[in-house]
Wavefront OBJ file of the C-alpha trace (Angstrom):
o trace
v 108.422 98.860 97.596
v 107.325 102.310 98.542
v 104.034 103.211 97.226
v 101.777 106.499 97.313
v 98.339 106.771 97.239
v 95.989 109.458 96.107
v 91.965 109.464 97.036
v 90.487 112.737 96.432
v 88.587 112.409 99.379
v 88.191 109.923 102.545
v 85.665 107.249 101.909
v 82.670 107.361 103.807
v 79.234 106.538 104.000
v 75.792 109.501 102.927
v 72.053 109.307 104.116
v 69.395 111.136 102.806
v 65.909 109.955 104.491
v 65.948 106.309 103.831
v 68.553 105.825 101.182
v 71.957 105.408 101.793
v 75.426 106.114 99.531
v 78.687 104.232 100.335
v 81.075 105.971 98.313
v 84.292 104.319 98.269
v 87.555 106.626 97.258
v 89.898 104.833 94.526
v 93.124 105.649 94.159
v 93.743 108.396 91.447
v 97.411 107.521 90.936
v 96.495 104.823 88.763
v 96.221 105.046 85.018
v 92.759 103.441 84.694
v 90.327 105.515 86.599
v 87.508 102.985 87.915
v 84.148 104.521 88.380
v 81.067 102.568 89.333
v 77.617 102.986 91.160
v 74.893 100.741 91.617
v 72.238 99.778 94.055
v 72.638 96.558 95.782
v 69.943 94.435 96.264
v 71.395 92.777 99.348
v 72.666 95.687 100.918
v 73.032 93.372 104.748
v 75.176 90.842 103.478
v 76.850 92.779 101.576
v 77.869 94.602 104.507
v 78.380 91.656 106.069
v 80.662 90.539 104.180
v 82.665 93.480 103.762
v 83.157 93.633 107.654
v 84.733 89.916 107.483
v 86.742 90.950 104.860
v 88.402 94.023 106.791
v 88.506 90.750 109.856
v 90.996 89.394 107.932
v 93.136 92.445 106.691
v 92.848 93.084 111.067
v 93.764 90.099 112.300
v 97.086 88.511 113.354
v 97.860 84.922 115.342
v 101.414 85.330 114.458
v 103.019 83.585 117.765
v 103.371 85.834 120.793
v 105.890 86.208 122.960
v 106.350 83.129 125.091
v 106.181 82.624 128.918
v 109.359 82.148 130.956
v 108.660 79.896 134.060
v 111.976 78.197 133.918
v 114.273 81.372 134.312
v 111.975 82.348 136.798
v 112.118 79.581 138.556
v 115.637 79.469 138.474
v 115.907 82.936 139.277
v 114.207 82.748 142.473
v 116.394 79.899 143.601
v 119.673 82.176 143.083
v 118.533 84.569 144.749
v 117.300 82.294 147.790
v 121.360 81.375 147.403
v 122.647 84.360 147.523
v 120.785 85.379 150.436
v 121.460 82.321 152.673
v 125.513 82.685 151.659
v 125.457 86.244 152.579
v 123.516 85.223 155.825
v 125.905 82.445 156.690
v 129.574 84.496 155.919
v 129.246 88.379 156.460
v 127.475 89.149 160.007
v 129.487 91.698 160.531
v 130.330 93.304 157.653
v 126.356 92.930 157.563
v 126.772 95.275 160.646
v 129.193 97.395 160.005
v 127.356 98.439 156.972
v 124.428 99.529 158.702
v 126.176 101.518 161.043
v 127.812 103.120 157.909
v 124.578 103.324 156.240
v 122.753 105.483 158.559
v 125.104 107.925 158.640
v 125.144 108.417 155.476
v 121.103 108.658 155.233
v 121.074 111.547 157.965
v 123.933 113.588 155.459
v 120.969 112.657 152.521
v 118.149 113.388 155.022
v 119.924 117.008 155.243
v 121.327 117.035 151.614
v 117.225 116.592 150.396
v 116.119 119.204 152.299
v 118.411 121.357 150.482
v 117.514 120.094 146.740
v 113.555 120.652 147.742
v 113.931 124.029 148.504
v 116.282 124.497 145.430
v 113.523 122.679 143.175
v 110.786 124.605 144.595
v 112.697 128.145 143.394
v 113.251 126.614 139.635
v 109.268 125.031 139.852
v 108.912 129.117 140.255
v 111.009 129.752 137.588
v 109.421 127.523 135.164
v 106.123 128.842 135.548
v 106.874 133.057 135.676
v 108.992 131.223 132.015
v 105.604 129.394 130.981
v 102.944 132.239 130.593
v 105.030 133.734 128.016
v 105.909 130.698 126.214
v 104.170 130.121 122.768
v 105.091 126.360 123.138
v 103.719 125.561 126.367
v 100.892 123.745 124.738
v 102.855 121.400 122.007
v 102.802 117.984 123.462
v 99.591 118.011 124.178
v 98.078 119.539 120.730
v 100.662 116.511 119.185
v 98.887 114.282 121.866
v 95.036 115.435 120.387
v 96.134 115.597 116.779
v 97.218 111.731 116.584
v 94.535 110.166 119.144
v 91.947 111.960 116.269
v 94.016 110.238 113.050
v 94.340 107.086 114.684
v 90.039 107.323 116.164
v 89.291 108.621 112.189
v 91.220 105.948 110.005
v 92.932 103.386 112.667
v 93.439 101.363 109.168
v 96.335 103.640 108.698
v 98.258 102.695 111.548
v 98.458 98.844 110.739
v 96.570 97.775 107.511
v 97.065 97.986 103.631
v 93.871 99.158 101.877
v 92.029 96.803 100.005
v 92.339 95.893 96.181
v 89.057 96.625 94.297
v 88.726 95.242 90.349
v 85.888 95.992 88.926
v 85.177 93.108 86.100
v 82.065 92.760 83.326
v 80.860 89.978 85.351
v 81.142 91.189 88.637
v 83.006 93.771 91.732
v 85.654 91.716 93.891
v 87.522 93.808 96.980
v 90.449 91.259 98.038
v 92.566 91.881 101.004
v 95.127 90.856 102.801
v 95.877 89.761 107.232
v 98.728 91.431 108.411
v 100.573 88.370 109.743
v 99.920 87.496 105.434
v 98.791 83.955 106.307
v 94.828 84.870 105.254
v 93.649 86.373 101.988
v 90.467 86.975 101.289
v 88.311 88.191 98.401
v 85.043 88.942 98.095
v 82.843 88.515 94.719
v 79.419 90.434 93.776
v 78.257 89.786 90.672
v 76.889 92.198 88.757
v 73.093 90.706 89.105
v 73.500 92.049 92.524
v 73.320 95.403 91.401
v 71.032 97.998 89.897
v 72.973 99.818 87.760
v 72.536 103.274 87.568
v 75.610 104.302 85.523
v 77.876 102.270 83.136
v 80.944 100.837 85.026
v 84.763 101.599 83.701
v 86.020 98.440 83.893
v 90.048 98.575 86.385
v 91.620 97.657 89.299
v 92.202 100.032 92.396
v 93.399 100.608 95.971
v 90.065 101.858 98.258
v 90.227 104.238 101.423
v 87.998 101.623 103.727
v 89.052 103.364 106.857
v 87.772 101.839 110.907
v 85.271 105.140 110.460
v 83.952 104.152 107.568
v 83.343 100.855 109.312
v 81.061 102.301 111.542
v 79.071 103.923 109.169
v 78.711 100.920 107.543
v 77.555 98.879 110.249
v 74.214 100.892 110.436
v 73.264 99.508 107.439
v 69.697 98.379 108.020
v 67.039 96.131 105.920
v 64.796 99.124 105.412
v 67.327 101.118 103.907
v 68.312 101.353 99.972
v 72.199 101.572 99.977
v 73.788 101.970 96.639
v 77.673 101.404 96.333
v 79.715 104.115 94.733
v 83.073 104.149 93.404
v 83.855 107.650 92.059
v 87.963 108.826 91.232
v 85.980 112.619 92.176
v 85.595 111.907 95.333
v 82.535 112.755 97.797
v 81.818 116.208 99.661
v 80.579 116.606 103.439
v 77.752 117.867 104.816
v 78.685 121.582 103.580
v 79.204 120.519 99.892
v 82.828 121.309 100.502
v 85.316 118.780 98.801
v 88.046 117.821 101.489
v 91.630 117.914 100.394
v 93.072 114.911 98.935
v 93.971 111.687 101.156
v 97.224 111.087 100.680
v 98.988 107.659 102.121
v 103.193 106.690 101.503
v 103.236 102.948 102.641
v 106.456 100.806 102.434
v 104.506 97.647 100.850
v 106.828 93.971 102.731
v 108.383 91.734 99.393
v 106.075 89.192 101.577
v 102.832 91.142 101.337
v 103.722 91.066 97.559
v 104.822 87.711 96.870
v 102.653 85.991 98.791
v 99.577 88.189 97.509
v 101.106 86.400 93.933
v 101.377 83.372 95.321
v 98.038 82.809 96.193
v 96.820 82.497 92.557
v 99.257 79.248 91.990
v 98.101 77.297 95.019
v 94.621 78.092 94.155
v 95.441 76.758 90.606
v 96.540 73.591 92.205
v 94.002 70.581 91.902
v 92.176 69.306 95.526
v 89.595 67.684 96.609
v 86.264 69.999 97.721
v 84.590 69.307 100.427
v 80.487 70.864 100.763
v 79.895 71.377 104.217
v 76.558 73.181 105.110
v 76.166 76.228 107.546
v 75.449 73.962 110.507
v 78.242 71.865 109.650
v 80.442 75.305 109.686
v 79.159 76.166 112.810
v 79.573 72.846 114.612
v 83.309 73.697 113.741
v 83.593 77.442 114.706
v 81.323 76.852 117.990
v 83.779 74.055 119.272
v 86.595 76.586 118.530
v 85.083 79.343 120.662
v 84.789 77.400 123.683
v 87.862 75.321 123.704
v 91.213 77.070 123.802
v 94.529 74.747 123.540
v 97.262 75.319 126.062
v 99.610 72.524 124.729
v 100.902 70.617 121.349
v 99.853 69.183 118.823
v 96.952 72.092 117.811
v 95.571 71.170 114.630
v 92.215 69.443 113.684
v 92.613 65.751 111.575
v 89.437 65.481 108.820
v 88.666 61.923 108.157
v 87.491 60.860 104.739
v 85.636 57.992 104.208
v 83.789 57.439 100.841
v 80.636 57.827 101.376
v 80.144 57.924 104.671
v 79.990 61.706 107.475
v 83.255 63.725 107.447
v 84.889 63.315 110.843
v 86.912 65.774 112.406
v 89.277 64.978 115.032
v 90.405 68.147 117.619
v 93.757 67.673 119.201
v 94.941 68.047 121.883
v 91.522 67.255 123.062
v 90.905 63.925 121.344
v 87.195 65.444 121.242
v 86.021 64.095 117.603
v 82.644 66.209 115.920
v 80.446 64.467 113.034
v 79.458 66.619 110.160
v 76.404 66.648 108.029
v 78.536 66.328 104.883
v 78.690 63.422 103.298
v 82.974 62.269 101.491
v 81.817 61.951 97.590
v 85.560 60.233 97.561
v 87.003 56.994 95.837
v 89.341 56.790 98.714
v 89.697 56.773 102.452
v 92.078 60.320 103.768
v 92.966 62.168 106.360
v 94.072 65.388 106.276
v 95.406 67.651 109.241
v 94.694 71.138 109.633
v 97.098 73.740 111.270
v 96.477 77.474 112.206
v 92.743 76.198 112.964
v 91.434 79.031 114.946
v 91.597 81.715 111.682
v 88.835 79.647 110.428
v 86.823 81.436 112.989
v 86.573 84.853 110.618
v 84.241 82.572 108.224
v 81.485 83.017 111.736
v 79.884 85.924 110.404
v 79.155 84.465 107.131
v 77.382 81.131 108.660
v 73.438 82.626 108.739
v 74.601 84.076 105.639
v 75.501 81.298 103.000
v 73.876 78.987 101.621
v 76.909 76.245 101.783
v 80.540 76.773 102.560
v 83.323 74.105 99.831
v 86.464 73.871 102.089
v 89.353 72.649 99.376
v 92.042 70.778 100.863
v 95.574 70.004 98.549
v 97.155 67.755 100.684
v 99.667 67.362 104.429
v 101.352 71.093 104.663
v 99.273 72.422 101.676
v 97.272 76.005 102.004
v 93.293 74.766 102.462
v 90.296 77.186 100.771
v 87.253 78.125 102.036
v 84.101 79.366 99.283
v 81.049 80.918 100.872
v 77.867 80.849 98.622
v 76.151 83.811 99.221
v 73.990 83.559 95.893
v 75.238 86.976 94.132
v 78.120 86.998 96.291
v 81.072 84.665 96.988
v 83.743 84.818 99.728
v 86.632 82.788 98.988
v 88.920 82.565 102.215
v 92.973 81.395 101.759
v 94.471 79.971 104.633
v 98.445 79.309 104.169
v 99.827 76.026 105.852
v 100.310 77.430 109.397
v 99.145 80.732 110.802
v 103.164 81.277 111.519
v 103.640 80.237 107.635
v 103.142 82.658 105.222
v 102.144 82.101 101.601
v 105.841 82.862 100.770
v 108.226 80.351 103.103
v 108.391 77.289 101.662
v 106.512 75.649 99.427
v 106.788 77.364 95.738
v 103.750 77.001 94.945
v 104.096 78.506 91.164
v 106.595 75.650 90.087
v 104.062 72.330 91.643
v 101.359 74.642 89.766
v 103.593 74.446 86.249
v 104.134 78.137 85.987
v 107.347 78.538 85.372
v 109.770 80.388 83.694
v 108.735 83.379 81.395
v 107.144 81.946 78.448
v 104.477 83.549 76.306
v 104.359 86.129 78.911
v 103.559 89.366 76.006
v 100.801 87.646 74.600
v 99.121 86.928 77.668
v 99.006 90.097 79.340
v 97.474 91.558 76.055
v 95.144 89.183 75.567
v 94.061 89.611 79.436
v 93.638 93.237 79.095
v 92.020 93.033 76.718
v 89.415 90.367 77.550
v 89.305 90.956 81.433
v 88.323 87.340 82.242
v 88.969 83.891 80.563
v 89.075 80.081 81.410
v 92.335 78.852 81.119
v 91.547 76.812 78.029
v 90.038 79.398 76.474
v 93.827 81.102 77.046
v 95.001 77.992 75.671
v 92.565 78.501 72.766
v 93.444 81.703 71.765
v 97.138 82.031 72.042
v 98.361 77.993 71.147
v 98.137 79.355 67.033
v 100.943 81.676 67.912
v 104.244 80.253 66.015
v 106.772 78.101 67.654
v 104.155 78.466 71.156
v 103.396 75.408 72.950
v 100.943 74.407 75.824
v 104.299 75.201 78.444
v 105.097 78.125 77.155
v 101.008 79.987 77.776
v 100.726 78.383 80.803
v 104.451 79.677 82.309
v 102.800 83.146 80.538
v 100.096 82.779 82.603
v 102.121 82.220 85.665
v 104.685 85.347 85.086
v 101.006 87.294 84.996
v 100.415 85.873 88.625
v 103.765 86.630 89.891
v 103.857 90.488 88.306
v 99.981 90.943 90.014
v 98.974 91.398 87.157
v 96.311 88.985 87.188
v 94.583 86.266 89.843
v 92.972 82.752 89.570
v 89.440 82.830 90.527
v 88.520 79.251 93.056
v 84.805 80.696 92.979
v 84.473 81.033 88.736
v 87.753 78.935 87.604
v 88.877 81.546 85.670
v 91.555 83.975 84.751
v 91.299 87.398 85.711
v 93.069 90.376 84.245
v 93.651 92.923 87.941
v 96.919 95.285 88.463
v 97.647 94.771 92.534
v 99.954 98.150 92.376
v 99.564 101.118 91.136
v 103.235 101.138 89.977
v 104.793 98.242 87.835
v 106.443 95.727 90.147
v 110.373 95.565 90.517
v 111.674 92.915 88.765
v 113.203 91.557 91.466
v 110.028 90.673 92.769
v 109.026 88.615 90.061
v 112.480 86.860 88.811
v 113.079 83.501 88.236
v 114.323 82.477 91.774
v 116.860 79.719 92.309
v 115.111 76.720 93.313
v 112.956 77.294 89.883
v 116.731 77.262 87.736
v 117.336 74.373 90.190
v 114.249 73.206 88.919
v 114.816 73.469 85.374
v 118.684 72.344 85.643
v 117.567 68.758 87.572
v 114.048 68.482 85.404
v 116.206 66.292 82.295
v 118.249 64.156 84.929
v 115.480 63.257 87.098
v 113.550 62.826 83.963
v 115.349 60.454 82.306
v 116.261 58.466 86.129
v 112.260 58.188 86.547
v 110.583 55.169 87.265
v 106.717 54.598 88.115
v 105.012 52.190 90.206
v 101.387 51.883 90.434
v 99.561 50.140 93.514
v 96.911 48.319 95.193
v 95.668 51.480 97.471
v 95.662 53.340 93.888
v 98.349 55.411 94.381
v 101.158 56.454 91.725
v 105.088 56.122 93.356
v 107.486 58.021 91.336
v 110.780 58.330 91.779
v 114.162 58.806 90.464
v 117.898 58.788 91.217
v 120.824 61.171 91.019
v 124.556 59.713 90.212
v 125.663 62.752 88.887
v 129.317 63.387 89.863
v 128.734 67.207 89.773
v 125.167 67.110 91.907
v 125.695 67.421 95.380
v 122.815 65.013 95.871
v 123.998 61.132 95.610
v 120.742 59.112 96.611
v 117.039 58.239 95.707
v 114.253 61.156 95.608
v 110.261 59.978 96.078
v 106.971 61.020 96.015
v 103.480 59.531 95.823
v 100.658 60.820 94.424
v 96.951 59.350 95.331
v 94.288 58.963 92.205
v 92.699 63.273 93.580
v 95.971 64.438 92.060
v 97.477 65.481 95.861
v 100.514 64.481 97.077
v 100.364 61.748 100.475
v 104.180 61.622 100.959
v 107.794 62.554 100.056
v 111.016 61.733 100.357
v 114.335 63.199 99.462
v 118.525 62.454 100.930
v 119.703 65.868 100.085
v 120.234 68.279 103.401
v 117.715 70.801 102.839
v 115.189 68.580 102.653
v 116.107 66.616 105.828
v 117.134 70.167 108.185
v 113.094 70.940 106.906
v 109.929 70.360 107.788
v 110.055 66.963 105.982
v 107.400 67.449 103.894
v 105.449 69.043 100.944
v 105.716 72.568 102.754
v 109.109 72.990 102.893
v 110.274 70.619 99.611
v 113.611 70.946 97.517
v 114.683 71.186 94.067
v 114.399 67.831 93.624
v 111.073 66.918 94.825
v 109.728 69.843 92.918
v 112.358 68.676 89.315
v 110.383 65.594 90.201
v 106.721 66.944 90.689
v 107.114 68.284 87.418
v 108.235 65.169 85.229
v 105.341 63.455 86.742
v 102.585 65.833 85.267
v 101.820 64.415 82.087
v 102.028 60.376 83.632
v 99.393 61.193 86.095
v 97.074 59.883 83.650
v 97.830 56.641 82.694
v 95.698 53.649 82.297
v 96.659 49.615 82.636
v 99.905 49.486 85.005
v 100.098 46.240 86.676
v 100.184 46.744 90.469
v 103.213 47.040 91.993
v 105.438 47.285 88.710
v 107.987 49.303 88.689
v 108.271 50.678 85.019
v 111.232 53.053 84.095
v 110.890 55.571 82.048
v 111.466 54.155 78.308
v 109.174 51.743 79.079
v 106.324 54.443 79.806
v 107.327 56.320 76.316
v 106.704 53.294 74.293
v 103.495 52.566 75.659
v 101.943 56.150 74.841
v 103.625 55.400 71.470
l 1 2 3 4 5 6 7 8 9 10 11 12 13 14 15 16 17 18 19 20 21 22 23 24 25 26 27 28 29 30 31 32 33 34 35 36 37 38 39 40 41 42 43 44 45 46 47 48 49 50 51 52 53 54 55 56 57 58 59 60 61 62 63 64 65 66 67 68 69 70 71 72 73 74 75 76 77 78 79 80 81 82 83 84 85 86 87 88 89 90 91 92 93 94 95 96 97 98 99 100 101 102 103 104 105 106 107 108 109 110 111 112 113 114 115 116 117 118 119 120 121 122 123 124 125 126 127 128 129 130 131 132 133 134 135 136 137 138 139 140 141 142 143 144 145 146 147 148 149 150 151 152 153 154 155 156 157 158 159 160 161 162 163 164 165 166 167 168 169 170 171 172 173 174 175 176 177 178 179 180 181 182 183 184 185 186 187 188 189 190 191 192 193 194 195 196 197 198 199 200 201 202 203 204 205 206 207 208 209 210 211 212 213 214 215 216 217 218 219 220 221 222 223 224 225 226 227 228 229 230 231 232 233 234 235 236 237 238 239 240 241 242 243 244 245 246 247 248 249 250 251 252 253 254 255 256 257 258 259 260 261 262 263 264 265 266 267 268 269 270 271 272 273 274 275 276 277 278 279 280 281 282 283 284 285 286 287 288 289 290 291 292 293 294 295 296 297 298 299 300 301 302 303 304 305 306 307 308 309 310 311 312 313 314 315 316 317 318 319 320 321 322 323 324 325 326 327 328 329 330 331 332 333 334 335 336 337 338 339 340 341 342 343 344 345 346 347 348 349 350 351 352 353 354 355 356 357 358 359 360 361 362 363 364 365 366 367 368 369 370 371 372 373 374 375 376 377 378 379 380 381 382 383 384 385 386 387 388 389 390 391 392 393 394 395 396 397 398 399 400 401 402 403 404 405 406 407 408 409 410 411 412 413 414 415 416 417 418 419 420 421 422 423 424 425 426 427 428 429 430 431 432 433 434 435 436 437 438 439 440 441 442 443 444 445 446 447 448 449 450 451 452 453 454 455 456 457 458 459 460 461 462 463 464 465 466 467 468 469 470 471 472 473 474 475 476 477 478 479 480 481 482 483 484 485 486 487 488 489 490 491 492 493 494 495 496 497 498 499 500 501 502 503 504 505 506 507 508 509 510 511 512 513 514 515 516 517 518 519 520 521 522 523 524 525 526 527 528 529 530 531 532 533 534 535 536 537 538 539 540 541 542 543 544 545 546 547 548 549 550 551 552 553 554 555 556 557 558 559 560 561 562 563 564 565 566 567 568 569 570 571 572 573 574 575 576 577 578 579 580 581 582 583 584 585 586 587 588 589 590
């Protein structure tokens, strides 16, 4: 998807005495002309949060090329074998070849002398030609030009401009990492600003260059900093407005889909653990001092009800005990891969009052929310570094955001209100004729998939935000094959579903497929605990067996069973270890 950005001028910092204006140039190709101007009350907190957001953008923890020691060991052995064979079987041939080569060397020596004479003549002629060549300095000029561009705005080479949205109650900055495994969203409440003008709401991309980053590093506590988003751009020192800055970027499909899948994952239920800044420091300090060189490379969170949280770092086997207390009612262990990505939160440790870690279950993403008072930073990590937000799990299906639903009504409502909790969206739209709650939920999901909204973990609200300055192509948000399969299996799954409630207070949902038209013939099972998290999955289909065999790569049968189990998680008065068929459950509900 090719997108053109157009800025009235580069973003820049302007200083006058003890006053600094951080001027961000918005994308002029958008319909909504966003503008904002307000003086920051805590400029250093904002500075460090924005610098951390840029670190997320340029971070790339993708798998690098590996060494090949086995190959080079074999190569050394093969060379030695051939040398030995050569010495053993060809001594006479080697002697004859050496005599012949010596004769050729003498001839080559005389020919090289002739070539050198000719090269000297050519060199002298080339010097005479270059004196009259108008393009003689072209290569040097071109190298200097690209070096200038690289030094001036290194972000043009490999990063995408952050997305900024001005809401009624806050200003948010969103960004994605290069490897598309880390999402960052900085939310700055309106209470943080002394407004200098009435904001104009909307979403835009901002020109956030490496040069601007260096200028932001010079913010100090004794300077007044004003955040200004001005569509008209910013003049340079001689009051001459620079020419428009234009960028043409071919957005990867996975970047767009991933950005939209983050909201679906954020809307899933999970457990939340509150960490103090010292707890987060202990985690980052260990990761900073220890570099793993072999597998397994994960940290295992051991959560005992009423006990301090423990983390086991593999492959070292080191256990650290945090000050945080787990307030859940069930013991659980959570494994987290790609843990070195957590170091991006290191800058926020001295600025934050607390960190809130949301765990969604085995093989699922994690979210960290840093509470900095009037600023909130949400960081989302995919299951592991090499797994972006698009591969494997279809989070929109797990969250129930399937189909089109009443998307048009949801879009109209959200564009008008800009920000609403899900309950109020339901309250505003459930009076529509022939509409149901699932239709509203599907409409919210389609809003996310089209890049026209996102779920804000910090406030638990749905916010209107247009990701791109042009409509996203239909093939990037259309109903996928796995969704169609889930819909195809849904009725058959529900009719054959059984439920068992264990003494561990877990629900075991299972179903058996016997349809001759289906490739699958066997059982599908998922285990969900009382926190609504999936603790185990199993399916006899080939797709599941070939994959990771966990929720990070579910098949359509597991997703269909999970969707069917939504409304049954609140069942009460079930006997332990007794298997209930769907007919028995319906009688209980009636």
